[in-house]
N, CA, C and O atoms as a printed pandas DataFrame, in Angstrom:
     atom_number atom_name residue_name chain_id  residue_number  x_coord  y_coord  z_coord
0              1         N          UNK        A               1  119.680   50.495   35.524
1              2        CA          UNK        A               1  119.998   51.629   36.374
2              3         C          UNK        A               1  120.861   52.591   35.555
3              4         O          UNK        A               1  121.868   52.180   34.980
4              5         N          UNK        A               2  120.487   53.825   35.498
5              6        CA          UNK        A               2  121.255   54.814   34.759
6              7         C          UNK        A               2  122.244   55.488   35.688
7              8         O          UNK        A               2  122.227   55.277   36.900
8              9         N          UNK        A               3  123.118   56.313   35.091
9             10        CA          UNK        A               3  124.122   56.995   35.889
10            11         C          UNK        A               3  123.483   57.837   36.983
11            12         O          UNK        A               3  124.040   57.966   38.074
12            13         N          UNK        A               4  122.331   58.404   36.703
13            14        CA          UNK        A               4  121.653   59.217   37.688
14            15         C          UNK        A               4  121.009   58.414   38.804
15            16         O          UNK        A               4  120.583   58.988   39.806
16            17         N          UNK        A               5  120.930   57.109   38.654
17            18        CA          UNK        A               5  120.288   56.253   39.648
18            19         C          UNK        A               5  121.310   55.509   40.502
19            20         O          UNK        A               5  121.073   54.362   40.880
20            21         N          UNK        A               6  122.415   56.127   40.807
21            22        CA          UNK        A               6  123.384   55.500   41.690
22            23         C          UNK        A               6  124.707   55.164   41.039
23            24         O          UNK        A               6  125.709   55.012   41.738
24            25         N          UNK        A               7  124.745   55.042   39.723
25            26        CA          UNK        A               7  126.004   54.783   39.039
26            27         C          UNK        A               7  126.708   56.094   38.746
27            28         O          UNK        A               7  126.066   57.113   38.492
28            29         N          UNK        A               8  128.012   56.062   38.782
29            30        CA          UNK        A               8  128.783   57.231   38.357
30            31         C          UNK        A               8  130.014   56.738   37.607
31            32         O          UNK        A               8  130.421   55.584   37.741
32            33         N          UNK        A               9  130.585   57.614   36.833
33            34        CA          UNK        A               9  131.786   57.270   36.071
34            35         C          UNK        A               9  133.011   57.660   36.878
35            36         O          UNK        A               9  133.085   58.742   37.460
36            37         N          UNK        A              10  133.974   56.737   36.893
37            38        CA          UNK        A              10  135.226   56.977   37.596
38            39         C          UNK        A              10  136.355   56.692   36.620
39            40         O          UNK        A              10  136.340   55.679   35.920
40            41         N          UNK        A              11  137.321   57.576   36.578
41            42        CA          UNK        A              11  138.478   57.409   35.714
42            43         C          UNK        A              11  139.565   56.646   36.465
43            44         O          UNK        A              11  139.914   56.987   37.595
44            45         N          UNK        A              12  140.095   55.605   35.815
45            46        CA          UNK        A              12  141.221   54.867   36.385
46            47         C          UNK        A              12  142.329   54.809   35.343
47            48         O          UNK        A              12  142.084   54.999   34.152
48            49         N          UNK        A              13  143.540   54.546   35.796
49            50        CA          UNK        A              13  144.670   54.426   34.883
50            51         C          UNK        A              13  145.349   53.087   35.129
51            52         O          UNK        A              13  145.795   52.789   36.237
52            53         N          UNK        A              14  145.415   52.284   34.068
53            54        CA          UNK        A              14  146.065   50.980   34.127
54            55         C          UNK        A              14  147.193   50.984   33.105
55            56         O          UNK        A              14  146.964   51.151   31.907
56            57         N          UNK        A              15  148.414   50.798   33.595
57            58        CA          UNK        A              15  149.606   50.781   32.737
58            59         C          UNK        A              15  149.676   51.997   31.817
59            60         O          UNK        A              15  150.032   51.878   30.645
60            61         N          UNK        A              16  149.340   53.138   32.345
61            62        CA          UNK        A              16  149.437   54.373   31.585
62            63         C          UNK        A              16  148.263   54.656   30.665
63            64         O          UNK        A              16  148.247   55.686   29.991
64            65         N          UNK        A              17  147.290   53.774   30.623
65            66        CA          UNK        A              17  146.107   53.974   29.787
66            67         C          UNK        A              17  144.928   54.338   30.683
67            68         O          UNK        A              17  144.690   53.701   31.709
68            69         N          UNK        A              18  144.199   55.370   30.279
69            70        CA          UNK        A              18  143.058   55.835   31.064
70            71         C          UNK        A              18  141.804   55.104   30.610
71            72         O          UNK        A              18  141.552   54.939   29.416
72            73         N          UNK        A              19  141.029   54.673   31.591
73            74        CA          UNK        A              19  139.760   53.994   31.340
74            75         C          UNK        A              19  138.690   54.631   32.217
75            76         O          UNK        A              19  138.950   55.034   33.351
76            77         N          UNK        A              20  137.497   54.712   31.675
77            78        CA          UNK        A              20  136.353   55.188   32.447
78            79         C          UNK        A              20  135.490   53.978   32.757
79            80         O          UNK        A              20  135.149   53.199   31.867
80            81         N          UNK        A              21  135.145   53.831   34.015
81            82        CA          UNK        A              21  134.270   52.732   34.390
82            83         C          UNK        A              21  133.051   53.299   35.105
83            84         O          UNK        A              21  133.109   54.353   35.739
84            85         N          UNK        A              22  131.949   52.572   34.983
85            86        CA          UNK        A              22  130.734   52.946   35.714
86            87         C          UNK        A              22  130.672   52.100   36.962
87            88         O          UNK        A              22  130.887   50.889   36.916
88            89         N          UNK        A              23  130.380   52.732   38.067
89            90        CA          UNK        A              23  130.311   52.005   39.324
90            91         C          UNK        A              23  129.219   52.572   40.209
91            92         O          UNK        A              23  128.913   53.763   40.166
92            93         N          UNK        A              24  128.649   51.709   41.000
93            94        CA          UNK        A              24  127.731   52.163   42.040
94            95         C          UNK        A              24  128.394   51.973   43.399
95            96         O          UNK        A              24  127.761   52.137   44.442
96            97         N          UNK        A              25  129.679   51.625   43.369
97            98        CA          UNK        A              25  130.420   51.354   44.598
98            99         C          UNK        A              25  131.198   52.547   45.096
99           100         O          UNK        A              25  131.123   53.651   44.556
100          101         N          UNK        A              26  131.939   52.287   46.133
101          102        CA          UNK        A              26  132.764   53.271   46.802
102          103         C          UNK        A              26  133.997   53.581   45.946
103          104         O          UNK        A              26  134.646   52.663   45.444
104          105         N          UNK        A              27  134.321   54.851   45.777
105          106        CA          UNK        A              27  135.473   55.217   44.956
106          107         C          UNK        A              27  136.776   54.700   45.557
107          108         O          UNK        A              27  137.707   54.385   44.815
108          109         N          UNK        A              28  136.864   54.606   46.874
109          110        CA          UNK        A              28  138.065   54.045   47.492
110          111         C          UNK        A              28  138.279   52.602   47.047
111          112         O          UNK        A              28  139.413   52.172   46.837
112          113         N          UNK        A              29  137.195   51.865   46.906
113          114        CA          UNK        A              29  137.298   50.481   46.429
114          115         C          UNK        A              29  137.802   50.461   44.986
115          116         O          UNK        A              29  138.644   49.634   44.635
116          117         N          UNK        A              30  137.294   51.361   44.155
117          118        CA          UNK        A              30  137.730   51.441   42.763
118          119         C          UNK        A              30  139.226   51.740   42.718
119          120         O          UNK        A              30  139.948   51.154   41.913
120          121         N          UNK        A              31  139.694   52.640   43.568
121          122        CA          UNK        A              31  141.126   52.971   43.618
122          123         C          UNK        A              31  141.954   51.769   44.075
123          124         O          UNK        A              31  143.065   51.548   43.593
124          125         N          UNK        A              32  141.407   51.008   44.997
125          126        CA          UNK        A              32  142.100   49.803   45.462
126          127         C          UNK        A              32  142.224   48.785   44.324
127          128         O          UNK        A              32  143.271   48.157   44.160
128          129         N          UNK        A              33  141.161   48.626   43.548
129          130        CA          UNK        A              33  141.191   47.729   42.391
130          131         C          UNK        A              33  142.219   48.220   41.380
131          132         O          UNK        A              33  143.017   47.436   40.865
132          133         N          UNK        A              34  142.197   49.519   41.099
133          134        CA          UNK        A              34  143.148   50.115   40.159
134          135         C          UNK        A              34  144.582   49.823   40.602
135          136         O          UNK        A              34  145.409   49.399   39.794
136          137         N          UNK        A              35  144.871   50.046   41.865
137          138        CA          UNK        A              35  146.214   49.813   42.397
138          139         C          UNK        A              35  146.596   48.334   42.301
139          140         O          UNK        A              35  147.727   48.001   41.948
140          141         N          UNK        A              36  145.654   47.461   42.615
141          142        CA          UNK        A              36  145.921   46.027   42.587
142          143         C          UNK        A              36  146.224   45.553   41.167
143          144         O          UNK        A              36  147.179   44.806   40.952
144          145         N          UNK        A              37  145.418   45.983   40.203
145          146        CA          UNK        A              37  145.636   45.582   38.812
146          147         C          UNK        A              37  146.974   46.117   38.315
147          148         O          UNK        A              37  147.702   45.403   37.625
148          149         N          UNK        A              38  147.306   47.352   38.651
149          150        CA          UNK        A              38  148.601   47.897   38.243
150          151         C          UNK        A              38  149.755   47.125   38.876
151          152         O          UNK        A              38  150.753   46.845   38.213
152          153         N          UNK        A              39  149.620   46.781   40.155
153          154        CA          UNK        A              39  150.686   46.032   40.831
154          155         C          UNK        A              39  150.869   44.659   40.186
155          156         O          UNK        A              39  151.996   44.242   39.918
156          157         N          UNK        A              40  149.764   43.960   39.937
157          158        CA          UNK        A              40  149.854   42.644   39.302
158          159         C          UNK        A              40  150.407   42.761   37.884
159          160         O          UNK        A              40  151.144   41.886   37.430
160          161         N          UNK        A              41  150.054   43.837   37.184
161          162        CA          UNK        A              41  150.569   44.056   35.832
162          163         C          UNK        A              41  152.076   44.243   35.857
163          164         O          UNK        A              41  152.794   43.666   35.040
164          165         N          UNK        A              42  152.556   45.055   36.802
165          166        CA          UNK        A              42  154.009   45.271   36.909
166          167         C          UNK        A              42  154.731   43.976   37.266
167          168         O          UNK        A              42  155.803   43.692   36.733
168          169         N          UNK        A              43  154.142   43.190   38.171
169          170        CA          UNK        A              43  154.756   41.911   38.549
170          171         C          UNK        A              43  154.883   40.992   37.338
171          172         O          UNK        A              43  155.933   40.386   37.125
172          173         N          UNK        A              44  153.819   40.888   36.546
173          174        CA          UNK        A              44  153.872   40.037   35.360
174          175         C          UNK        A              44  154.811   40.601   34.306
175          176         O          UNK        A              44  155.492   39.848   33.610
176          177         N          UNK        A              45  154.850   41.919   34.187
177          178        CA          UNK        A              45  155.733   42.557   33.219
178          179         C          UNK        A              45  157.190   42.211   33.531
179          180         O          UNK        A              45  157.985   41.965   32.624
180          181         N          UNK        A              46  157.528   42.195   34.818
181          182        CA          UNK        A              46  158.898   41.896   35.228
182          183         C          UNK        A              46  159.250   40.425   35.052
183          184         O          UNK        A              46  160.419   40.088   34.867
184          185         N          UNK        A              47  158.256   39.546   35.107
185          186        CA          UNK        A              47  158.543   38.112   35.068
186          187         C          UNK        A              47  158.323   37.475   33.696
187          188         O          UNK        A              47  158.597   36.288   33.519
188          189         N          UNK        A              48  157.834   38.240   32.729
189          190        CA          UNK        A              48  157.609   37.684   31.392
190          191         C          UNK        A              48  158.272   38.573   30.355
191          192         O          UNK        A              48  158.729   39.677   30.651
192          193         N          UNK        A              49  158.312   38.071   29.152
193          194        CA          UNK        A              49  158.879   38.835   28.040
194          195         C          UNK        A              49  157.796   39.556   27.241
195          196         O          UNK        A              49  158.050   40.017   26.128
196          197         N          UNK        A              50  156.601   39.655   27.798
197          198        CA          UNK        A              50  155.476   40.260   27.090
198          199         C          UNK        A              50  155.729   41.737   26.846
199          200         O          UNK        A              50  156.043   42.486   27.771
200          201         N          UNK        A              51  155.590   42.147   25.597
201          202        CA          UNK        A              51  155.780   43.544   25.219
202          203         C          UNK        A              51  154.437   44.222   24.986
203          204         O          UNK        A              51  154.264   45.395   25.316
204          205         N          UNK        A              52  153.502   43.494   24.426
205          206        CA          UNK        A              52  152.193   44.043   24.094
206          207         C          UNK        A              52  151.372   44.282   25.362
207          208         O          UNK        A              52  151.234   43.397   26.207
208          209         N          UNK        A              53  150.833   45.491   25.475
209          210        CA          UNK        A              53  149.978   45.809   26.616
210          211         C          UNK        A              53  148.756   44.900   26.636
211          212         O          UNK        A              53  148.342   44.440   27.700
212          213         N          UNK        A              54  148.178   44.639   25.470
213          214        CA          UNK        A              54  147.007   43.768   25.396
214          215         C          UNK        A              54  147.346   42.365   25.886
215          216         O          UNK        A              54  146.606   41.788   26.682
216          217         N          UNK        A              55  148.473   41.813   25.409
217          218        CA          UNK        A              55  148.881   40.478   25.860
218          219         C          UNK        A              55  149.131   40.467   27.364
219          220         O          UNK        A              55  148.743   39.528   28.060
220          221         N          UNK        A              56  149.776   41.508   27.852
221          222        CA          UNK        A              56  150.061   41.587   29.284
222          223         C          UNK        A              56  148.765   41.640   30.085
223          224         O          UNK        A              56  148.616   40.931   31.080
224          225         N          UNK        A              57  147.829   42.481   29.652
225          226        CA          UNK        A              57  146.566   42.592   30.379
226          227         C          UNK        A              57  145.749   41.306   30.299
227          228         O          UNK        A              57  145.016   40.983   31.233
228          229         N          UNK        A              58  145.865   40.563   29.187
229          230        CA          UNK        A              58  145.192   39.264   29.111
230          231         C          UNK        A              58  145.807   38.302   30.121
231          232         O          UNK        A              58  145.087   37.544   30.772
232          233         N          UNK        A              59  147.138   38.325   30.258
233          234        CA          UNK        A              59  147.796   37.472   31.253
234          235         C          UNK        A              59  147.380   37.880   32.664
235          236         O          UNK        A              59  147.181   37.028   33.530
236          237         N          UNK        A              60  147.252   39.177   32.888
237          238        CA          UNK        A              60  146.788   39.661   34.196
238          239         C          UNK        A              60  145.368   39.166   34.447
239          240         O          UNK        A              60  145.060   38.688   35.538
240          241         N          UNK        A              61  144.501   39.278   33.439
241          242        CA          UNK        A              61  143.113   38.829   33.595
242          243         C          UNK        A              61  143.056   37.336   33.911
243          244         O          UNK        A              61  142.288   36.914   34.775
244          245         N          UNK        A              62  143.860   36.544   33.219
245          246        CA          UNK        A              62  143.890   35.100   33.475
246          247         C          UNK        A              62  144.407   34.826   34.880
247          248         O          UNK        A              62  143.860   33.986   35.594
248          249         N          UNK        A              63  145.449   35.527   35.272
249          250        CA          UNK        A              63  146.020   35.355   36.609
250          251         C          UNK        A              63  145.010   35.733   37.689
251          252         O          UNK        A              63  144.863   35.018   38.681
252          253         N          UNK        A              64  144.315   36.851   37.501
253          254        CA          UNK        A              64  143.315   37.286   38.477
254          255         C          UNK        A              64  142.128   36.328   38.524
255          256         O          UNK        A              64  141.590   36.058   39.597
256          257         N          UNK        A              65  141.717   35.814   37.361
257          258        CA          UNK        A              65  140.618   34.845   37.335
258          259         C          UNK        A              65  141.022   33.573   38.078
259          260         O          UNK        A              65  140.223   33.006   38.824
260          261         N          UNK        A              66  142.260   33.128   37.875
261          262        CA          UNK        A              66  142.762   31.956   38.590
262          263         C          UNK        A              66  142.756   32.203   40.095
263          264         O          UNK        A              66  142.318   31.355   40.873
264          265         N          UNK        A              67  143.243   33.361   40.490
265          266        CA          UNK        A              67  143.269   33.720   41.913
266          267         C          UNK        A              67  141.851   33.757   42.494
267          268         O          UNK        A              67  141.613   33.257   43.593
268          269         N          UNK        A              68  140.927   34.342   41.762
269          270        CA          UNK        A              68  139.537   34.421   42.208
270          271         C          UNK        A              68  138.935   33.031   42.395
271          272         O          UNK        A              68  138.285   32.761   43.405
272          273         N          UNK        A              69  139.154   32.153   41.422
273          274        CA          UNK        A              69  138.590   30.809   41.514
274          275         C          UNK        A              69  139.202   30.024   42.669
275          276         O          UNK        A              69  138.503   29.270   43.346
276          277         N          UNK        A              70  140.496   30.194   42.897
277          278        CA          UNK        A              70  141.131   29.527   44.040
278          279         C          UNK        A              70  140.541   30.035   45.356
279          280         O          UNK        A              70  140.267   29.250   46.263
280          281         N          UNK        A              71  140.347   31.340   45.453
281          282        CA          UNK        A              71  139.758   31.917   46.667
282          283         C          UNK        A              71  138.328   31.425   46.874
283          284         O          UNK        A              71  137.921   31.141   48.001
284          285         N          UNK        A              72  137.571   31.326   45.786
285          286        CA          UNK        A              72  136.195   30.832   45.898
286          287         C          UNK        A              72  136.175   29.386   46.394
287          288         O          UNK        A              72  135.371   29.026   47.253
288          289         N          UNK        A              73  137.079   28.556   45.838
289          290        CA          UNK        A              73  137.149   27.164   46.291
290          291         C          UNK        A              73  137.520   27.094   47.764
291          292         O          UNK        A              73  136.937   26.320   48.522
292          293         N          UNK        A              74  138.493   27.907   48.167
293          294        CA          UNK        A              74  138.919   27.917   49.572
294          295         C          UNK        A              74  137.773   28.370   50.478
295          296         O          UNK        A              74  137.562   27.797   51.547
296          297         N          UNK        A              75  137.041   29.390   50.054
297          298        CA          UNK        A              75  135.906   29.878   50.838
298          299         C          UNK        A              75  134.824   28.812   50.952
299          300         O          UNK        A              75  134.251   28.614   52.023
300          301         N          UNK        A              76  134.546   28.128   49.849
301          302        CA          UNK        A              76  133.526   27.078   49.864
302          303         C          UNK        A              76  133.955   25.925   50.768
303          304         O          UNK        A              76  133.132   25.373   51.499
304          305         N          UNK        A              77  135.220   25.563   50.727
305          306        CA          UNK        A              77  135.733   24.509   51.606
306          307         C          UNK        A              77  135.608   24.936   53.065
307          308         O          UNK        A              77  135.224   24.137   53.920
308          309         N          UNK        A              78  135.930   26.183   53.345
309          310        CA          UNK        A              78  135.798   26.691   54.710
310          311         C          UNK        A              78  134.335   26.668   55.158
311          312         O          UNK        A              78  134.039   26.282   56.289
312          313         N          UNK        A              79  133.427   27.078   54.279
313          314        CA          UNK        A              79  131.993   27.030   54.605
314          315         C          UNK        A              79  131.554   25.604   54.915
315          316         O          UNK        A              79  130.806   25.362   55.863
316          317         N          UNK        A              80  132.032   24.660   54.099
317          318        CA          UNK        A              80  131.676   23.259   54.306
318          319         C          UNK        A              80  132.173   22.779   55.669
319          320         O          UNK        A              80  131.443   22.120   56.410
320          321         N          UNK        A              81  133.424   23.117   55.990
321          322        CA          UNK        A              81  133.987   22.705   57.280
322          323         C          UNK        A              81  133.236   23.340   58.447
323          324         O          UNK        A              81  132.969   22.677   59.449
324          325         N          UNK        A              82  132.899   24.609   58.322
325          326        CA          UNK        A              82  132.151   25.290   59.384
326          327         C          UNK        A              82  130.782   24.638   59.561
327          328         O          UNK        A              82  130.334   24.431   60.689
328          329         N          UNK        A              83  130.118   24.316   58.459
329          330        CA          UNK        A              83  128.805   23.666   58.538
330          331         C          UNK        A              83  128.922   22.299   59.210
331          332         O          UNK        A              83  128.095   21.947   60.051
332          333         N          UNK        A              84  129.944   21.532   58.843
333          334        CA          UNK        A              84  130.156   20.222   59.470
334          335         C          UNK        A              84  130.413   20.370   60.966
335          336         O          UNK        A              84  129.846   19.639   61.777
336          337         N          UNK        A              85  131.270   21.321   61.321
337          338        CA          UNK        A              85  131.580   21.544   62.736
338          339         C          UNK        A              85  130.346   22.004   63.507
339          340         O          UNK        A              85  130.136   21.599   64.650
340          341         N          UNK        A              86  129.531   22.850   62.881
341          342        CA          UNK        A              86  128.307   23.325   63.540
342          343         C          UNK        A              86  127.342   22.169   63.776
343          344         O          UNK        A              86  126.733   22.075   64.841
344          345         N          UNK        A              87  127.200   21.284   62.784
345          346        CA          UNK        A              87  126.335   20.117   62.961
346          347         C          UNK        A              87  126.849   19.218   64.080
347          348         O          UNK        A              87  126.077   18.761   64.923
348          349         N          UNK        A              88  128.138   18.970   64.083
349          350        CA          UNK        A              88  128.729   18.128   65.128
350          351         C          UNK        A              88  128.551   18.767   66.503
351          352         O          UNK        A              88  128.225   18.081   67.472
352          353         N          UNK        A              89  128.761   20.059   66.585
353          354        CA          UNK        A              89  128.570   20.763   67.853
354          355         C          UNK        A              89  127.113   20.663   68.309
355          356         O          UNK        A              89  126.847   20.441   69.490
356          357         N          UNK        A              90  126.177   20.825   67.382
357          358        CA          UNK        A              90  124.756   20.685   67.701
358          359         C          UNK        A              90  124.437   19.293   68.227
359          360         O          UNK        A              90  123.692   19.141   69.195
360          361         N          UNK        A              91  125.010   18.269   67.579
361          362        CA          UNK        A              91  124.801   16.888   68.046
362          363         C          UNK        A              91  125.342   16.696   69.461
363          364         O          UNK        A              91  124.694   16.076   70.305
364          365         N          UNK        A              92  126.518   17.227   69.704
365          366        CA          UNK        A              92  127.125   17.081   71.029
366          367         C          UNK        A              92  126.302   17.798   72.099
367          368         O          UNK        A              92  126.109   17.281   73.199
368          369         N          UNK        A              93  125.823   18.989   71.763
369          370        CA          UNK        A              93  124.979   19.732   72.715
370          371         C          UNK        A              93  123.710   18.941   73.006
371          372         O          UNK        A              93  123.317   18.785   74.162
372          373         N          UNK        A              94  123.065   18.439   71.937
373          374        CA          UNK        A              94  121.847   17.638   72.121
374          375         C          UNK        A              94  122.122   16.423   73.000
375          376         O          UNK        A              94  121.334   16.096   73.887
376          377         N          UNK        A              95  123.231   15.766   72.750
377          378        CA          UNK        A              95  123.589   14.583   73.529
378          379         C          UNK        A              95  123.784   14.928   75.001
379          380         O          UNK        A              95  123.301   14.215   75.880
380          381         N          UNK        A              96  124.488   16.015   75.265
381          382        CA          UNK        A              96  124.714   16.434   76.651
382          383         C          UNK        A              96  123.408   16.861   77.325
383          384         O          UNK        A              96  123.194   16.579   78.504
384          385         N          UNK        A              97  122.541   17.537   76.579
385          386        CA          UNK        A              97  121.248   17.938   77.146
386          387         C          UNK        A              97  120.396   16.722   77.481
387          388         O          UNK        A              97  119.755   16.674   78.531
388          389         N          UNK        A              98  120.391   15.732   76.575
389          390        CA          UNK        A              98  119.635   14.504   76.846
390          391         C          UNK        A              98  120.152   13.823   78.110
391          392         O          UNK        A              98  119.373   13.376   78.952
392          393         N          UNK        A              99  121.469   13.751   78.229
393          394        CA          UNK        A              99  122.068   13.135   79.416
394          395         C          UNK        A              99  121.717   13.928   80.672
395          396         O          UNK        A              99  121.417   13.347   81.715
396          397         N          UNK        A             100  121.754   15.246   80.569
397          398        CA          UNK        A             100  121.418   16.101   81.702
398          399         C          UNK        A             100  119.972   15.875   82.143
399          400         O          UNK        A             100  119.702   15.754   83.338
400          401         N          UNK        A             101  119.036   15.816   81.178
401          402        CA          UNK        A             101  117.627   15.612   81.512
402          403         C          UNK        A             101  117.385   14.222   82.106
403          404         O          UNK        A             101  116.537   14.058   82.983
404          405         N          UNK        A             102  118.122   13.237   81.633
405          406        CA          UNK        A             102  117.977   11.885   82.185
406          407         C          UNK        A             102  118.425   11.829   83.646
407          408         O          UNK        A             102  117.887   11.061   84.443
408          409         N          UNK        A             103  119.408   12.648   83.980
409          410        CA          UNK        A             103  119.962   12.632   85.338
410          411         C          UNK        A             103  119.218   13.550   86.298
411          412         O          UNK        A             103  119.594   13.647   87.467
412          413         N          UNK        A             104  118.188   14.215   85.839
413          414        CA          UNK        A             104  117.426   15.098   86.738
414          415         C          UNK        A             104  116.485   14.341   87.616
415          416         O          UNK        A             104  115.777   14.942   88.424
């Protein structure tokens, strides 16, 4: 897909450095990502002795990847629990329906 086919370039600023990214998404979402990365960068900057922007951004990337993987695991666990509960609910409904039909 080329820029003319739905992608556009959006300028963002992370820690004072300007970057151009291509996106087919909503610009508000891109701004939210920009703000989030800057906030996490400032948090790590305050809690570490990292001076290098590259080192800091690598720590941010690792931190965000860790957060993403934790969220994915939590989502998968929730999906598993919902599926189990749905199966159990289906069994209970079937059981009650069978009992209802027997008593007719």
